[in-house]
VOMARLO-947447 format. One record per residue (C-alpha): residue in three letters; x, y, z; residue number from 1. Coordinates in steps of 0.02 Angstrom, whole numbers. Example, Ala and Ser with C-alpha at 12.3 -4.5 7.8 and 13.67 -1.06 7.14 Angstrom:
<nodes>
   res        X        Y        Z     n
   ala      615     -225      390     1
   ser      684      -53      357     2
</nodes>
This chain:
<nodes>
   res        X        Y        Z     n
   unk     7324     1723     2451     1
   unk     7154     1800     2497     2
   unk     7058     1801     2331     3
   unk     6878     1867     2316     4
   unk     6758     1826     2177     5
   unk     6626     1949     2117     6
   unk     6457     1865     2084     7
   unk     6326     1957     1982     8
   unk     6144     1923     2033     9
   unk     6014     1942     1895    10
   unk     5825     1929     1917    11
   unk     5663     2025     1916    12
   unk     5657     2135     2069    13
   unk     5487     2168     2150    14
   unk     5432     1986     2158    15
   unk     5601     1913     2210    16
   unk     5667     2036     2340    17
   unk     5672     1905     2478    18
   unk     5756     1778     2364    19
   unk     5886     1906     2307    20
   unk     5925     1954     2487    21
   unk     5949     1772     2534    22
   unk     6070     1748     2389    23
   unk     6166     1907     2432    24
   unk     6182     1849     2613    25
   unk     6243     1679     2554    26
   unk     6377     1758     2443    27
   unk     6436     1867     2587    28
   unk     6442     1716     2702    29
   unk     6556     1634     2574    30
   unk     6667     1790     2592    31
   unk     6635     1841     2412    32
   unk     6569     2000     2329    33
   unk     6386     2011     2272    34
   unk     6337     2131     2133    35
   unk     6168     2170     2055    36
   unk     6034     2295     2006    37
   unk     6025     2371     2180    38
   unk     6168     2486     2127    39
   unk     6088     2543     1964    40
   unk     5956     2677     1923    41
   unk     5777     2636     1866    42
   unk     5762     2521     1715    43
   unk     5788     2599     1545    44
   unk     5891     2559     1390    45
   unk     6041     2660     1456    46
   unk     6049     2546     1607    47
   unk     6123     2406     1501    48
   unk     6284     2505     1481    49
   unk     6310     2503     1670    50
   unk     6253     2323     1685    51
   unk     6371     2259     1550    52
   unk     6521     2343     1629    53
   unk     6476     2265     1798    54
   unk     6452     2092     1719    55
   unk     6621     2111     1634    56
   unk     6700     2139     1806    57
   unk     6611     1988     1881    58
   unk     6682     1813     1892    59
   unk     6515     1719     1901    60
   unk     6337     1758     1850    61
   unk     6183     1696     1944    62
   unk     6012     1696     1861    63
   unk     5858     1683     1973    64
   unk     5695     1652     1880    65
   unk     5526     1669     1963    66
   unk     5352     1682     1887    67
   unk     5378     1851     1799    68
   unk     5469     1893     1638    69
   unk     5507     2070     1697    70
   unk     5525     2244     1625    71
   unk     5564     2245     1439    72
   unk     5675     2354     1333    73
   unk     5617     2443     1176    74
   unk     5662     2282     1082    75
   unk     5533     2182     1180    76
   unk     5665     2083     1279    77
   unk     5671     2088     1468    78
   unk     5824     2163     1550    79
   unk     5849     2000     1644    80
   unk     5858     1899     1482    81
   unk     5972     2030     1403    82
   unk     6089     2015     1552    83
   unk     6086     1824     1537    84
   unk     6125     1831     1350    85
   unk     6269     1951     1378    86
   unk     6347     1843     1514    87
   unk     6339     1691     1399    88
   unk     6418     1790     1256    89
   unk     6562     1845     1369    90
   unk     6598     1667     1424    91
   unk     6560     1703     1607    92
   unk     6507     1547     1704    93
   unk     6317     1554     1724    94
   unk     6223     1469     1866    95
   unk     6035     1465     1835    96
   unk     5907     1440     1973    97
   unk     5726     1422     1915    98
   unk     5576     1418     2031    99
   unk     5475     1257     2026   100
   unk     5310     1285     1936   101
   unk     5215     1196     2075   102
   unk     5264     1327     2205   103
   unk     5112     1432     2256   104
   unk     5122     1611     2197   105
   unk     5028     1772     2231   106
   unk     4929     1844     2084   107
   unk     5032     2003     2099   108
   unk     5191     1903     2063   109
   unk     5125     1836     1897   110
   unk     5141     1917     1726   111
   unk     4984     2010     1678   112
   unk     4993     1981     1489   113
   unk     4992     1825     1383   114
   unk     5141     1892     1284   115
   unk     5248     1907     1441   116
   unk     5198     1731     1498   117
   unk     5245     1661     1328   118
   unk     5414     1748     1331   119
   unk     5445     1686     1509   120
   unk     5411     1506     1455   121
   unk     5538     1522     1314   122
   unk     5665     1602     1432   123
   unk     5640     1460     1559   124
   unk     5667     1331     1422   125
   unk     5827     1417     1366   126
   unk     5894     1430     1544   127
   unk     5855     1246     1578   128
   unk     5978     1196     1443   129
   unk     6116     1265     1555   130
   unk     6211     1119     1631   131
   unk     6218     1212     1798   132
   unk     6030     1239     1807   133
   unk     5936     1194     1967   134
   unk     5756     1216     2028   135
   unk     5709     1297     2194   136
   unk     5552     1297     2301   137
   unk     5586     1431     2434   138
   unk     5712     1569     2471   139
   unk     5799     1456     2598   140
   unk     5806     1312     2473   141
   unk     5876     1434     2344   142
   unk     6010     1496     2465   143
   unk     6066     1318     2501   144
   unk     6080     1273     2317   145
   unk     6171     1435     2275   146
   unk     6298     1401     2412   147
   unk     6330     1224     2350   148
   unk     6341     1273     2167   149
   unk     6457     1420     2196   150
   unk     6574     1320     2307   151
   unk     6582     1186     2173   152
   unk     6615     1315     2037   153
   unk     6753     1398     2139   154
   unk     6841     1228     2141   155
   unk     6814     1159     1966   156
   unk     6809     1324     1870   157
   unk     6914     1453     1966   158
   unk     6916     1630     1896   159
   unk     7036     1776     1905   160
   unk     6947     1856     2052   161
   unk     7002     2006     2155   162
   unk     7155     2014     2268   163
   unk     7237     2145     2377   164
   unk     7349     2268     2284   165
   unk     7506     2220     2379   166
   unk     7480     2039     2330   167
   unk     7445     2077     2147   168
   unk     7623     2138     2118   169
   unk     7699     1983     2195   170
   unk     7785     1857     2079   171
   unk     7704     1722     2182   172
   unk     7533     1788     2130   173
   unk     7578     1782     1945   174
   unk     7641     1605     1964   175
   unk     7484     1553     2058   176
   unk     7373     1629     1924   177
   unk     7469     1537     1790   178
   unk     7455     1377     1889   179
   unk     7268     1402     1912   180
   unk     7247     1434     1726   181
   unk     7337     1272     1684   182
   unk     7234     1179     1814   183
   unk     7075     1254     1744   184
   unk     7120     1200     1567   185
   unk     7163     1024     1625   186
   unk     7000     1009     1722   187
   unk     6899     1065     1571   188
   unk     6985      934     1463   189
   unk     6946      799     1592   190
   unk     6766      855     1606   191
   unk     6745      847     1418   192
   unk     6817      672     1418   193
   unk     6703      614     1559   194
   unk     6547      704     1499   195
   unk     6398      589     1478   196
   unk     6280      632     1337   197
   unk     6117      692     1414   198
   unk     5957      621     1344   199
   unk     5775      598     1389   200
   unk     5708      437     1466   201
   unk     5526      403     1420   202
   unk     5423      296     1538   203
   unk     5252      234     1482   204
   unk     5113      197     1606   205
   unk     4937      125     1590   206
   unk     4827      211     1719   207
   unk     4992      278     1789   208
   unk     5052      101     1827   209
   unk     5185      -16     1756   210
   unk     5080     -172     1784   211
   unk     4900     -220     1746   212
   unk     4785     -340     1841   213
   unk     4618     -396     1768   214
   unk     4482     -517     1823   215
   unk     4413     -637     1693   216
   unk     4229     -683     1700   217
   unk     4130     -789     1576   218
   unk     3971     -703     1518   219
   unk     3811     -789     1461   220
   unk     3694     -664     1377   221
   unk     3515     -709     1328   222
   unk     3546     -731     1142   223
   unk     3405     -727     1015   224
   unk     3376     -884      913   225
   unk     3409     -870      729   226
   unk     3258     -896      615   227
   unk     3246    -1048      502   228
   unk     3165    -1079      333   229
   unk     2985    -1143      352   230
   unk     2940    -1304      262   231
   unk     2755    -1320      232   232
   unk     2757    -1509      242   233
   unk     2825    -1499      421   234
   unk     2683    -1388      483   235
   unk     2541    -1476      577   236
   unk     2385    -1487      469   237
   unk     2278    -1401      601   238
   unk     2384    -1243      579   239
   unk     2381    -1235      390   240
   unk     2206    -1162      380   241
   unk     2274    -1004      465   242
   unk     2423     -983      347   243
   unk     2420     -919      170   244
   unk     2548     -972       40   245
   unk     2608     -793       32   246
   unk     2644     -798      220   247
   unk     2769     -939      190   248
   unk     2849     -846       45   249
   unk     2863     -679      135   250
   unk     2936     -757      292   251
   unk     3060     -869      201   252
   unk     3120     -724       94   253
   unk     3155     -625      254   254
   unk     3250     -766      343   255
   unk     3426     -728      270   256
   unk     3412     -545      323   257
   unk     3341     -598      492   258
   unk     3488     -716      523   259
   unk     3607     -573      484   260
   unk     3516     -452      601   261
   unk     3509     -574      746   262
   unk     3692     -626      727   263
   unk     3742     -443      733   264
   unk     3631     -413      884   265
   unk     3701     -566      975   266
   unk     3879     -509      937   267
   unk     3845     -334     1004   268
   unk     3754     -403     1156   269
   unk     3901     -517     1198   270
   unk     4023     -372     1181   271
   unk     3913     -261     1289   272
   unk     3906     -394     1425   273
   unk     4096     -415     1419   274
   unk     4124     -227     1432   275
   unk     4000     -209     1576   276
   unk     4064     -359     1674   277
   unk     4253     -362     1649   278
   unk     4305     -209     1548   279
   unk     4438      -91     1619   280
   unk     4440       94     1574   281
   unk     4619      153     1548   282
   unk     4723      298     1486   283
   unk     4905      304     1436   284
   unk     5031      419     1521   285
   unk     5207      472     1470   286
   unk     5340      527     1594   287
   unk     5510      597     1549   288
   unk     5630      536     1684   289
   unk     5782      597     1587   290
   unk     5883      756     1598   291
   unk     5826      846     1439   292
   unk     5668      875     1339   293
   unk     5609      738     1219   294
   unk     5543      785     1047   295
   unk     5437      693      917   296
   unk     5393      545     1028   297
   unk     5316      386      956   298
   unk     5259      241     1066   299
   unk     5194       75      998   300
   unk     5097      -30     1125   301
   unk     5065     -210     1071   302
   unk     4933     -304     1171   303
   unk     4927     -495     1182   304
   unk     4786     -598     1104   305
   unk     4721     -631     1280   306
   unk     4635     -460     1283   307
   unk     4523     -355     1171   308
   unk     4561     -169     1158   309
   unk     4425      -42     1114   310
   unk     4425      146     1095   311
   unk     4309      242     1211   312
   unk     4246      226     1390   313
   unk     4131       96     1468   314
   unk     3998      229     1493   315
   unk     3993      259     1304   316
   unk     3927       84     1271   317
   unk     3742       44     1296   318
   unk     3640     -115     1277   319
   unk     3599     -144     1093   320
   unk     3421     -124     1033   321
   unk     3329     -286      998   322
   unk     3299     -292      810   323
   unk     3125     -291      735   324
   unk     3092     -472      688   325
   unk     2962     -534      563   326
   unk     2819     -632      643   327
   unk     2834     -819      618   328
   unk     2669     -869      531   329
   unk     2675    -1044      606   330
   unk     2685     -975      782   331
   unk     2548     -853      740   332
   unk     2440     -998      679   333
   unk     2479    -1096      836   334
   unk     2424     -949      942   335
   unk     2261     -934      847   336
   unk     2230    -1120      857   337
   unk     2257    -1124     1046   338
   unk     2173     -960     1084   339
   unk     2008    -1032     1141   340
   unk     2094    -1167     1246   341
   unk     2249    -1084     1318   342
   unk     2227     -895     1344   343
   unk     2395     -811     1333   344
   unk     2465     -679     1447   345
   unk     2526     -520     1365   346
   unk     2707     -570     1388   347
   unk     2676     -744     1314   348
   unk     2591     -665     1167   349
   unk     2741     -552     1143   350
   unk     2863     -697     1145   351
   unk     2755     -806     1034   352
   unk     2754     -673      901   353
   unk     2940     -639      916   354
   unk     2888     -457      905   355
   unk     3028     -355      982   356
   unk     3002     -192      889   357
   unk     2916     -112     1038   358
   unk     3079     -107     1139   359
   unk     3184       48     1123   360
   unk     3362        6     1177   361
   unk     3507      107     1107   362
   unk     3621       10      992   363
   unk     3802      -10     1034   364
   unk     3904      131      953   365
   unk     3998      102      792   366
   unk     4163      116      884   367
   unk     4131      -56      959   368
   unk     4203     -122      796   369
   unk     4363      -24      824   370
   unk     4319      144      749   371
   unk     4365      307      833   372
   unk     4249      390      956   373
   unk     4247      547      851   374
   unk     4316      597      681   375
   unk     4482      685      678   376
   unk     4415      860      649   377
   unk     4513     1021      670   378
   unk     4700     1053      688   379
   unk     4814      907      736   380
   unk     4830      879      922   381
   unk     5000      889     1005   382
   unk     4978      723     1093   383
   unk     4858      583     1043   384
   unk     4837      395     1029   385
   unk     4768      285      889   386
   unk     4708      104      896   387
   unk     4740      -17      752   388
   unk     4682     -196      789   389
   unk     4776     -244      948   390
   unk     4908     -107      942   391
   unk     4899       73     1005   392
   unk     5015      205      934   393
   unk     5046      361     1039   394
   unk     5114      518      956   395
   unk     5175      665     1061   396
   unk     5261      821      998   397
   unk     5371      848     1152   398
   unk     5390      813     1338   399
   unk     5507      911     1451   400
   unk     5608      818     1581   401
   unk     5531      775     1750   402
   unk     5356      804     1681   403
   unk     5207      685     1657   404
   unk     5076      695     1520   405
   unk     4916      591     1515   406
   unk     4845      557     1341   407
   unk     4662      610     1338   408
   unk     4608      471     1219   409
   unk     4519      337     1325   410
   unk     4524      149     1294   411
   unk     4445       -9     1365   412
   unk     4536     -172     1401   413
   unk     4432     -333     1402   414
   unk     4509     -498     1464   415
   unk     4476     -651     1354   416
   unk     4567     -787     1451   417
   unk     4656     -806     1619   418
   unk     4845     -815     1634   419
   unk     5006     -713     1641   420
   unk     5047     -608     1487   421
   unk     5151     -461     1428   422
   unk     5110     -294     1347   423
   unk     5256     -249     1235   424
   unk     5309      -68     1212   425
   unk     5429       16     1092   426
   unk     5478      199     1119   427
   unk     5572      312      999   428
   unk     5602      499      999   429
   unk     5712      622      908   430
   unk     5849      607     1039   431
   unk     5859      416     1036   432
   unk     5978      327      918   433
   unk     5866      172      920   434
   unk     5698      122      997   435
   unk     5691       73     1180   436
   unk     5588      -82     1213   437
   unk     5512     -143     1376   438
   unk     5359     -234     1441   439
   unk     5213     -207     1559   440
   unk     5160     -368     1649   441
   unk     4977     -415     1624   442
   unk     4895     -532     1749   443
   unk     4720     -601     1716   444
   unk     4643     -701     1858   445
   unk     4484     -804     1852   446
</nodes>
C-alpha cells in the first residue's frame, strides 16, 4: 500500500526561508507531503483557525527554531509557539530542531527587543525538553537530521497517513491499519519499559582540567629578629652613660608588642614569598555532560593538607610593610660610643637603629588569613564559590546540558610538601538521588 504522511513545518519565516526550503525538499525526497505557512495569508489572529485545521490533518509536526521569536498574537505569544502548543495538545508527534547558539547570525535575524529575546529563551528551553529535540548548525545539517528523524518516526511511531481512495475501501487496508495500531501500541509499551531516566551529569574542573600539577619550592625570606628584654647588668659599662633608666623602661615595656608585630610581619612575609614563588591561580568550572538541565547544584571540594588554599589572585597580594620598630637604646649607645672611631654609612646607621618606619610597603591584604576578597554586597549571585579552611563550596542555581560555566571567584593553591595527593569532590543537584563523588589527582614535584 502506498501511504503518504503529511508533515507540518513550523518556524519563523523571513530569517529561516533557506532552512524551510531545505526541509520541504527533504520531505518531498522521502515521498511525503510537506505543509506550512506558505499556504496561509499574512499573520493575524484569524490565521490560527486555518493553521489548527492543517495541523489536525498532519501526521507529524516539525519545529525549526532560529534566533528570532517571531510575530506575536494579541496575547503576546508568537504564532510559532502557539502552533507548537497546539500540536502537543493534539498528541501529534513533534520533532524539534533548534539552531546551535554558537552559529554566526546576521543582526537582521536577531530579535530587536529584550522581551522577544527573553520569550525565545523560554521557548527554546521548553522545546529542548522534547525527547526528539536536536540541534542544527546549517540548512544542510538540518536537512540531514530531519531526514533521519522522520524516517525513524515513520518506523517506530507510524501514523494514519494518506492513501489512495481505491485502497481506502479495501478490507486489506482496514486490516493493515488495525495491525499498525496494535504494533504501535506494543512499541510504545516496549519503549516505556526500556526508557532510561534522563539526568544531568556534572563534571568539575580546576582551570578546566581534571588533574593538577604543582612545583614545590622551599622559600627563605629575610625575617626580622624578635626583640628581647634588656637587662641593665648585661650592658657594657662604657654604654651606660648614654642610656637613661627611662630608656630601659620604655623599651622593655614595648618588647611584648614588638614581638607580636614582628611575628605577624614574618608570617605575612613568608606567605607572600610562598604565593609569589609557588602559588597557582585557579578558577573552578562546571560542565553538564548529561542530557537535561541541572538545578540547585552544590559542589564540595576538599583539598589535602599538602596545600594551602586562599581566596583571591596572586596579583592581589603585595609585600607586607616593615613595621615601625622602637629603637634599641643599647644599640643607640653603641653607635654613639663608636661614632668617633668607626663612622657609619647611612645604611649601617639605619640597621643599627632598627628604624624601619621610613619604608612604605603595602601590607598583605586581610584575605591572606582566609577572608573574602570583598563583602557579599547586593543581590545573591546565581553561581559562586566560598572557602572555609581547606574546603571550597560551589553553589550554582542551574546549568543546562552541554554547557560550561566558569565560577568568577578566584583562588590560589600553594604547595606545602611534594608527593601524590587527591582533591576530593562531592556533587549534588536537584535531579540526583544521592551525591556523586570523584577525585582530581594532585601531583606536587620538588
